[in-house]
C-alpha positions as a LaTeX table, in Angstrom:
\begin{tabular}{lrrr}
\hline
Residue & $x$ (\AA) & $y$ (\AA) & $z$ (\AA) \\
\hline
Met1 & 159.81 & $-12.66$ & 215.49 \\
Ile2 & 157.41 & $-15.31$ & 214.23 \\
Asp3 & 158.58 & $-18.37$ & 212.33 \\
Gly4 & 156.95 & $-17.67$ & 208.96 \\
Thr5 & 156.60 & $-21.40$ & 208.20 \\
Leu6 & 154.55 & $-22.05$ & 211.35 \\
Ala7 & 152.52 & $-18.88$ & 211.86 \\
Cys8 & 148.76 & $-19.30$ & 211.54 \\
Gly9 & 146.13 & $-16.83$ & 212.66 \\
Val10 & 144.45 & $-13.49$ & 212.06 \\
Val11 & 145.61 & $-9.95$ & 212.78 \\
Asn12 & 142.78 & $-7.49$ & 213.42 \\
Leu13 & 144.63 & $-4.56$ & 211.84 \\
Tyr14 & 143.63 & $-0.91$ & 211.95 \\
Lys15 & 144.55 & 0.28 & 208.45 \\
Pro16 & 145.36 & 4.00 & 208.45 \\
Ala17 & 144.24 & 6.33 & 205.69 \\
Gly18 & 146.78 & 7.08 & 202.97 \\
Ile19 & 147.93 & 3.55 & 202.08 \\
Thr20 & 146.41 & 0.73 & 200.04 \\
Ser21 & 145.26 & $-2.54$ & 201.56 \\
Phe22 & 148.09 & $-4.26$ & 199.66 \\
Gln23 & 150.64 & $-1.93$ & 201.28 \\
Ala24 & 149.11 & $-2.62$ & 204.69 \\
Val25 & 149.52 & $-6.38$ & 204.18 \\
Ser26 & 153.14 & $-5.88$ & 203.08 \\
Gln27 & 153.77 & $-3.95$ & 206.29 \\
Val28 & 152.29 & $-6.80$ & 208.36 \\
Lys29 & 154.53 & $-9.27$ & 206.53 \\
Arg30 & 157.58 & $-7.21$ & 207.39 \\
Leu31 & 156.65 & $-6.62$ & 211.02 \\
Leu32 & 155.85 & $-10.27$ & 211.72 \\
Asn33 & 158.46 & $-11.81$ & 209.42 \\
Val34 & 155.91 & $-14.02$ & 207.63 \\
Lys35 & 155.79 & $-15.12$ & 204.00 \\
Lys36 & 152.17 & $-16.06$ & 203.44 \\
Cys37 & 149.72 & $-13.28$ & 204.14 \\
Gly38 & 146.40 & $-12.02$ & 202.74 \\
His39 & 143.46 & $-9.81$ & 203.60 \\
Ala40 & 139.69 & $-9.99$ & 203.28 \\
Gly41 & 137.66 & $-7.01$ & 202.08 \\
Thr42 & 139.71 & $-4.29$ & 200.42 \\
Leu43 & 139.63 & $-0.79$ & 201.92 \\
Asp44 & 140.21 & 2.19 & 199.61 \\
Pro45 & 143.46 & 4.11 & 200.24 \\
Asp46 & 141.57 & 7.05 & 201.81 \\
Ala47 & 139.50 & 4.77 & 204.04 \\
Glu48 & 140.65 & 3.49 & 207.42 \\
Gly49 & 139.63 & 1.00 & 210.07 \\
Val50 & 139.32 & $-2.77$ & 210.39 \\
Leu51 & 141.32 & $-4.79$ & 207.87 \\
Pro52 & 141.60 & $-8.45$ & 208.95 \\
Val53 & 144.93 & $-9.88$ & 207.76 \\
Phe54 & 145.25 & $-13.66$ & 207.55 \\
Ile55 & 148.59 & $-15.32$ & 208.25 \\
Gly56 & 149.94 & $-18.67$ & 206.98 \\
Ser57 & 147.42 & $-21.45$ & 206.40 \\
Ala58 & 144.71 & $-19.16$ & 207.79 \\
Thr59 & 144.69 & $-17.35$ & 204.41 \\
Gly60 & 142.29 & $-20.04$ & 203.23 \\
Ala61 & 139.65 & $-18.45$ & 205.48 \\
Cys62 & 139.66 & $-15.10$ & 203.65 \\
Ala63 & 136.77 & $-16.12$ & 201.40 \\
Tyr64 & 134.62 & $-17.02$ & 204.42 \\
Leu65 & 135.03 & $-13.57$ & 205.96 \\
Glu66 & 133.97 & $-11.93$ & 202.69 \\
Asp67 & 130.44 & $-13.25$ & 203.27 \\
Glu68 & 130.21 & $-11.81$ & 206.79 \\
Gln69 & 128.39 & $-8.55$ & 207.62 \\
Lys70 & 130.40 & $-5.31$ & 207.44 \\
Glu71 & 129.91 & $-2.08$ & 209.38 \\
Tyr72 & 131.06 & 1.42 & 208.40 \\
Leu73 & 130.94 & 4.92 & 209.84 \\
Ala74 & 130.59 & 7.17 & 206.81 \\
Glu75 & 130.29 & 10.89 & 206.17 \\
Ile76 & 127.41 & 11.50 & 203.78 \\
Leu77 & 128.00 & 14.85 & 202.07 \\
Leu78 & 125.04 & 16.51 & 200.36 \\
Gly79 & 125.35 & 19.35 & 197.86 \\
Ile80 & 128.47 & 18.13 & 196.05 \\
Ser81 & 129.37 & 15.15 & 193.86 \\
Thr82 & 132.58 & 13.94 & 192.23 \\
Asp83 & 133.66 & 11.52 & 189.52 \\
Thr84 & 134.94 & 9.09 & 192.19 \\
Asp85 & 131.87 & 9.48 & 194.45 \\
Asp86 & 134.13 & 10.62 & 197.29 \\
Ile87 & 136.18 & 13.74 & 198.07 \\
Ser88 & 139.33 & 12.35 & 196.41 \\
Gly89 & 137.89 & 13.02 & 192.93 \\
Arg90 & 137.02 & 15.87 & 190.61 \\
Val91 & 133.86 & 17.87 & 191.30 \\
Thr92 & 131.08 & 17.11 & 188.81 \\
Cys93 & 128.10 & 18.81 & 190.50 \\
Val94 & 127.43 & 21.51 & 193.09 \\
Ser95 & 123.83 & 21.89 & 194.25 \\
Asp96 & 121.59 & 22.75 & 197.20 \\
Tyr97 & 123.10 & 21.56 & 200.47 \\
Asn98 & 120.45 & 22.90 & 202.84 \\
Ile99 & 118.39 & 19.70 & 202.90 \\
Pro100 & 115.90 & 19.17 & 205.77 \\
Tyr101 & 116.81 & 16.37 & 208.16 \\
Ser102 & 113.36 & 14.82 & 207.68 \\
Thr103 & 114.02 & 14.54 & 203.93 \\
Val104 & 117.31 & 12.72 & 204.53 \\
Glu105 & 115.66 & 10.36 & 207.03 \\
Ala106 & 112.96 & 9.48 & 204.50 \\
Cys107 & 115.54 & 8.91 & 201.74 \\
Ile108 & 117.68 & 6.64 & 203.92 \\
Lys109 & 114.73 & 4.29 & 204.38 \\
Glu110 & 114.67 & 3.77 & 200.60 \\
Phe111 & 118.19 & 2.32 & 200.78 \\
Thr112 & 117.71 & $-0.34$ & 203.44 \\
Gly113 & 117.01 & $-3.98$ & 202.68 \\
Glu114 & 117.97 & $-5.62$ & 199.40 \\
Ile115 & 118.73 & $-2.88$ & 196.88 \\
Ile116 & 120.10 & $-2.55$ & 193.36 \\
Gln117 & 123.34 & $-0.58$ & 193.34 \\
Lys118 & 125.55 & 0.77 & 190.57 \\
Pro119 & 129.23 & 0.67 & 191.67 \\
Pro120 & 131.48 & 3.72 & 191.16 \\
Ile121 & 133.27 & 4.01 & 187.83 \\
Tyr122 & 136.47 & 4.27 & 189.86 \\
Ser123 & 136.39 & 0.72 & 191.23 \\
Ala124 & 138.18 & $-2.57$ & 190.61 \\
Ile125 & 135.15 & $-4.42$ & 189.22 \\
Lys126 & 136.01 & $-6.02$ & 185.90 \\
Val127 & 134.01 & $-5.56$ & 182.70 \\
Glu128 & 135.19 & $-7.53$ & 179.66 \\
Gly129 & 138.51 & $-8.25$ & 181.34 \\
Arg130 & 139.32 & $-4.66$ & 182.31 \\
Lys131 & 138.81 & $-2.91$ & 185.64 \\
Leu132 & 136.31 & $-0.07$ & 185.67 \\
Tyr133 & 138.89 & 2.48 & 186.79 \\
Glu134 & 140.93 & 1.66 & 183.68 \\
Tyr135 & 137.99 & 2.75 & 181.51 \\
Ala136 & 137.58 & 5.88 & 183.66 \\
Arg137 & 141.22 & 6.91 & 183.34 \\
Lys138 & 141.02 & 6.69 & 179.55 \\
Asn139 & 137.60 & 8.38 & 179.40 \\
Ala140 & 136.32 & 5.28 & 177.63 \\
Glu141 & 132.61 & 4.48 & 177.59 \\
Val142 & 131.55 & 1.41 & 179.53 \\
Glu143 & 128.26 & 0.10 & 180.87 \\
Ile144 & 128.60 & $-0.28$ & 184.63 \\
Pro145 & 126.89 & $-3.50$ & 185.78 \\
Glu146 & 124.36 & $-3.13$ & 188.56 \\
Arg147 & 124.35 & $-5.57$ & 191.46 \\
Lys148 & 122.12 & $-6.66$ & 194.32 \\
Val149 & 123.42 & $-5.86$ & 197.80 \\
Thr150 & 121.85 & $-5.79$ & 201.25 \\
Val151 & 121.91 & $-2.78$ & 203.55 \\
Tyr152 & 120.73 & $-4.01$ & 206.94 \\
Ser153 & 120.53 & $-0.57$ & 208.53 \\
Ile154 & 121.66 & 3.05 & 208.25 \\
Thr155 & 121.68 & 5.02 & 211.49 \\
Ile156 & 122.46 & 8.74 & 211.68 \\
Glu157 & 124.99 & 8.97 & 214.53 \\
Glu158 & 125.31 & 12.74 & 214.97 \\
Glu159 & 123.30 & 15.87 & 214.32 \\
Pro160 & 123.90 & 17.04 & 210.73 \\
Ser161 & 126.19 & 20.02 & 210.22 \\
Ile162 & 126.86 & 22.42 & 207.36 \\
Arg163 & 130.56 & 22.96 & 206.75 \\
Lys164 & 133.23 & 23.65 & 204.17 \\
Val165 & 134.66 & 20.65 & 202.33 \\
Ser166 & 137.97 & 20.73 & 200.50 \\
Val167 & 137.89 & 18.90 & 197.16 \\
Asp168 & 140.61 & 19.05 & 194.52 \\
Gly169 & 142.16 & 22.14 & 196.07 \\
Lys170 & 138.94 & 24.15 & 196.39 \\
Glu171 & 136.40 & 24.60 & 199.17 \\
Tyr172 & 132.68 & 23.89 & 198.84 \\
Met173 & 129.76 & 24.05 & 201.26 \\
Ala174 & 128.06 & 20.77 & 202.07 \\
Ser175 & 125.65 & 19.27 & 204.57 \\
Cys176 & 127.36 & 16.50 & 206.49 \\
Phe177 & 125.58 & 13.48 & 208.00 \\
Lys178 & 127.49 & 10.75 & 209.85 \\
Gly179 & 125.84 & 7.42 & 209.22 \\
Leu180 & 126.56 & 3.98 & 210.66 \\
Val181 & 125.96 & 1.50 & 207.83 \\
Lys182 & 125.58 & $-2.25$ & 208.32 \\
Cys183 & 125.71 & $-4.09$ & 205.01 \\
Ser184 & 126.58 & $-7.18$ & 203.03 \\
Arg185 & 129.65 & $-7.88$ & 200.94 \\
Gly186 & 129.90 & $-5.97$ & 197.69 \\
Thr187 & 128.23 & $-2.83$ & 199.03 \\
Tyr188 & 129.89 & 0.40 & 197.93 \\
Ile189 & 129.40 & 3.09 & 200.57 \\
Arg190 & 130.48 & 5.71 & 198.02 \\
Ser191 & 127.58 & 4.69 & 195.78 \\
Leu192 & 125.21 & 4.73 & 198.73 \\
Cys193 & 126.17 & 8.33 & 199.61 \\
Arg194 & 125.83 & 9.38 & 195.96 \\
Asp195 & 122.39 & 7.80 & 195.61 \\
Ile196 & 121.08 & 9.23 & 198.90 \\
Gly197 & 122.04 & 12.69 & 197.61 \\
Ile198 & 120.16 & 12.15 & 194.36 \\
Ala199 & 117.10 & 10.81 & 196.19 \\
Ala200 & 117.15 & 13.91 & 198.44 \\
Gly201 & 116.85 & 16.14 & 195.38 \\
Thr202 & 120.46 & 17.30 & 195.26 \\
Cys203 & 123.80 & 15.55 & 194.70 \\
Gly204 & 126.02 & 13.69 & 197.12 \\
Cys205 & 129.30 & 11.94 & 197.76 \\
Met206 & 131.24 & 10.34 & 200.59 \\
Gly207 & 133.64 & 12.10 & 202.94 \\
Lys208 & 135.63 & 10.17 & 205.54 \\
Leu209 & 135.05 & 6.41 & 205.80 \\
Val210 & 135.94 & 4.16 & 208.73 \\
Arg211 & 135.22 & 0.43 & 208.74 \\
Thr212 & 134.20 & $-0.36$ & 212.30 \\
Arg213 & 133.55 & $-4.09$ & 211.93 \\
Ser214 & 134.16 & $-6.97$ & 209.56 \\
Gly215 & 132.51 & $-10.18$ & 210.73 \\
Pro216 & 133.71 & $-10.86$ & 214.31 \\
Tyr217 & 136.55 & $-8.32$ & 214.07 \\
Arg218 & 135.73 & $-4.96$ & 215.66 \\
Ile219 & 137.50 & $-1.62$ & 215.62 \\
Glu220 & 137.82 & $-1.41$ & 219.41 \\
Asp221 & 140.01 & $-4.54$ & 219.33 \\
Ser222 & 142.05 & $-3.60$ & 216.24 \\
Leu223 & 145.79 & $-2.90$ & 216.34 \\
Arg224 & 147.79 & $-0.16$ & 214.69 \\
Phe225 & 151.20 & $-0.96$ & 213.20 \\
Glu226 & 153.14 & 0.18 & 216.27 \\
Glu227 & 150.96 & $-2.00$ & 218.53 \\
Leu228 & 151.40 & $-4.95$ & 216.19 \\
Gln229 & 155.18 & $-4.54$ & 216.28 \\
Glu230 & 155.10 & $-4.52$ & 220.07 \\
Lys231 & 152.83 & $-7.55$ & 220.45 \\
Gly232 & 154.38 & $-9.71$ & 217.72 \\
Gln233 & 153.07 & $-13.28$ & 217.73 \\
Lys234 & 150.71 & $-12.47$ & 220.61 \\
Ala235 & 148.68 & $-10.36$ & 218.17 \\
Leu236 & 147.54 & $-13.42$ & 216.23 \\
Leu237 & 143.91 & $-14.37$ & 216.84 \\
Pro238 & 142.73 & $-17.98$ & 216.32 \\
Val239 & 141.18 & $-18.47$ & 212.88 \\
Ala240 & 138.55 & $-20.54$ & 214.71 \\
Asp241 & 136.99 & $-17.28$ & 215.94 \\
Leu242 & 135.57 & $-16.79$ & 212.45 \\
Phe243 & 133.60 & $-20.05$ & 212.64 \\
Glu244 & 132.00 & $-19.83$ & 216.07 \\
Lys245 & 128.54 & $-19.80$ & 214.46 \\
Tyr246 & 129.00 & $-23.39$ & 213.28 \\
Glu247 & 128.27 & $-26.48$ & 215.34 \\
Lys248 & 131.41 & $-27.91$ & 216.94 \\
Ile249 & 132.47 & $-31.52$ & 216.28 \\
Val250 & 135.24 & $-33.04$ & 218.46 \\
Leu251 & 137.23 & $-36.03$ & 217.15 \\
Asn252 & 139.29 & $-38.55$ & 219.10 \\
Asn253 & 142.88 & $-39.31$ & 218.04 \\
Lys254 & 141.98 & $-42.12$ & 215.61 \\
Glu255 & 139.15 & $-40.10$ & 214.05 \\
Thr256 & 141.48 & $-37.11$ & 213.70 \\
Lys257 & 144.05 & $-39.21$ & 211.82 \\
Asp258 & 141.36 & $-40.65$ & 209.54 \\
Tyr259 & 139.95 & $-37.18$ & 208.96 \\
Leu260 & 143.38 & $-35.83$ & 207.97 \\
Asp261 & 143.84 & $-38.81$ & 205.64 \\
Gly262 & 140.67 & $-37.78$ & 203.81 \\
Lys263 & 138.46 & $-40.57$ & 205.14 \\
Lys264 & 134.79 & $-40.20$ & 206.06 \\
Ile265 & 134.04 & $-40.42$ & 209.78 \\
Ala266 & 130.94 & $-42.40$ & 210.71 \\
Leu267 & 128.75 & $-40.62$ & 213.26 \\
Lys268 & 126.72 & $-42.33$ & 215.93 \\
Arg269 & 123.96 & $-39.76$ & 215.78 \\
Lys270 & 121.44 & $-38.77$ & 213.15 \\
Ile271 & 121.60 & $-35.35$ & 211.53 \\
Asp272 & 118.69 & $-33.14$ & 210.52 \\
Lys273 & 120.06 & $-31.71$ & 207.28 \\
Glu274 & 121.47 & $-33.64$ & 204.35 \\
Arg275 & 124.44 & $-31.28$ & 204.20 \\
Gln276 & 125.62 & $-29.12$ & 207.09 \\
Thr277 & 128.91 & $-27.26$ & 207.63 \\
Val278 & 130.56 & $-27.74$ & 211.04 \\
Ser279 & 133.82 & $-26.73$ & 212.73 \\
Val280 & 136.12 & $-29.63$ & 213.56 \\
Tyr281 & 138.37 & $-29.94$ & 216.64 \\
Thr282 & 140.75 & $-32.53$ & 218.07 \\
Gln283 & 140.01 & $-34.08$ & 221.44 \\
Asp284 & 142.39 & $-31.59$ & 223.10 \\
Gln285 & 140.27 & $-28.74$ & 221.62 \\
Gly286 & 142.64 & $-27.89$ & 218.80 \\
Phe287 & 140.84 & $-26.40$ & 215.79 \\
Ile288 & 141.48 & $-28.28$ & 212.52 \\
Gly289 & 139.11 & $-26.72$ & 210.01 \\
Leu290 & 135.67 & $-27.11$ & 208.52 \\
Gly291 & 133.82 & $-30.32$ & 207.82 \\
Glu292 & 130.50 & $-31.31$ & 206.31 \\
Leu293 & 127.89 & $-33.58$ & 207.82 \\
Val294 & 126.29 & $-35.75$ & 205.13 \\
Ile295 & 123.78 & $-38.58$ & 204.89 \\
Met296 & 124.84 & $-41.57$ & 202.81 \\
Asp297 & 122.89 & $-44.83$ & 202.62 \\
Ser298 & 120.77 & $-43.65$ & 205.57 \\
Leu299 & 123.91 & $-43.23$ & 207.73 \\
Ser300 & 125.51 & $-40.02$ & 208.99 \\
Tyr301 & 129.12 & $-39.12$ & 208.16 \\
Leu302 & 131.60 & $-36.30$ & 208.61 \\
Lys303 & 133.58 & $-35.35$ & 205.50 \\
Gly304 & 136.49 & $-32.95$ & 205.27 \\
Lys305 & 135.80 & $-29.56$ & 203.68 \\
Lys306 & 138.63 & $-27.12$ & 204.47 \\
Leu307 & 141.77 & $-27.79$ & 206.49 \\
Phe308 & 143.28 & $-24.75$ & 208.23 \\
Cys309 & 145.47 & $-25.98$ & 211.07 \\
His310 & 147.26 & $-29.35$ & 210.88 \\
Pro311 & 147.68 & $-30.62$ & 214.47 \\
Tyr312 & 150.78 & $-32.68$ & 213.70 \\
Arg313 & 152.92 & $-30.06$ & 211.98 \\
\hline
\end{tabular}
C-alpha cells in the first residue's frame, strides 16, 4: 500500500472499454490507497487506451499534459452515421460504403493541419451553462460552437475492409479504415470520422477507438488494473517526465530554501528571453517543480511558478 499523504507521481493507466474515466480514477484510488487523484484528457466509456492518472501533489500537472500531443488508433466507418458519431448511438444515415481508397486518401488530406471542427452533440462541452449532451437527451435545439484544432497527421494503418457493423441491435455494411491520428487537445476523433465520411460523398462515424499516446505516456508502457495492483507504488512515474522538454535549473541548498520561501533567485548568467519556463531541481537532482526565468532591472532571476514536489516533506 502507498501512504496516501505522501504519494506523488503518475500512473500510465490502460483504461479498458466499458467504464468512464472517472470510474477508472476511482479504481486507481482504491488499488493504491490514495486520496488525491486526477486524470488528464477524458476518454469516452467505449474508448480504451492511455489514461494518465496523477497522484497526490502531481495532480497540479494535469493541465500541462492537456496541451501535449495525443495519438489515437481509430476505426473510420464509411456508409453509416449515428447521432453520437460513433457506433454507440442511433443510426441516422445509411449510404454508399463502397468508396475507392484513393477518394478516402484525398479526403484525409483535407483534414490535416489546423482545421475547424464541430464537436458531437453528445459531448461534455458547455453552451450557456449546460452540457451539449443534456440538450441532446431532451431533443432541445442548440447551436454547437465550432473550434480550431490541429491534426498533425492521419495515417491509414491497414488495408480497408468491408464488413458488417452492429449498431443499436442491427447489422449494417460499412467500409472500415484504421487510421492513426496525431492531434492537438480538443480534437474529437468522432467528429473527424463523421466529416471524412461526408467529404467522401457518403456518411461516416467512428468504430473502435484506442488512445495510443498522451504526451510522453505511450500505450506500450501502460498498465492494466491487475498490473497496477501487483506493482503498487513501483508503478508511479516521476511527474518530472512530463517536463523533460524544459531547460533544467539546479539549485544549491540555500537557493532551494529561498525558492520554497517564494523568493527570487538571482542568476549569474544572462538569459535570451524575457520570460522562459524551466524545470527546477535540488542539488541532489530532486525535482521541485516549474520556475520562470525573468529579466528585471537588466538582471536575470528565477521565480517560482508551480511547486509539485516539496523536498522537505
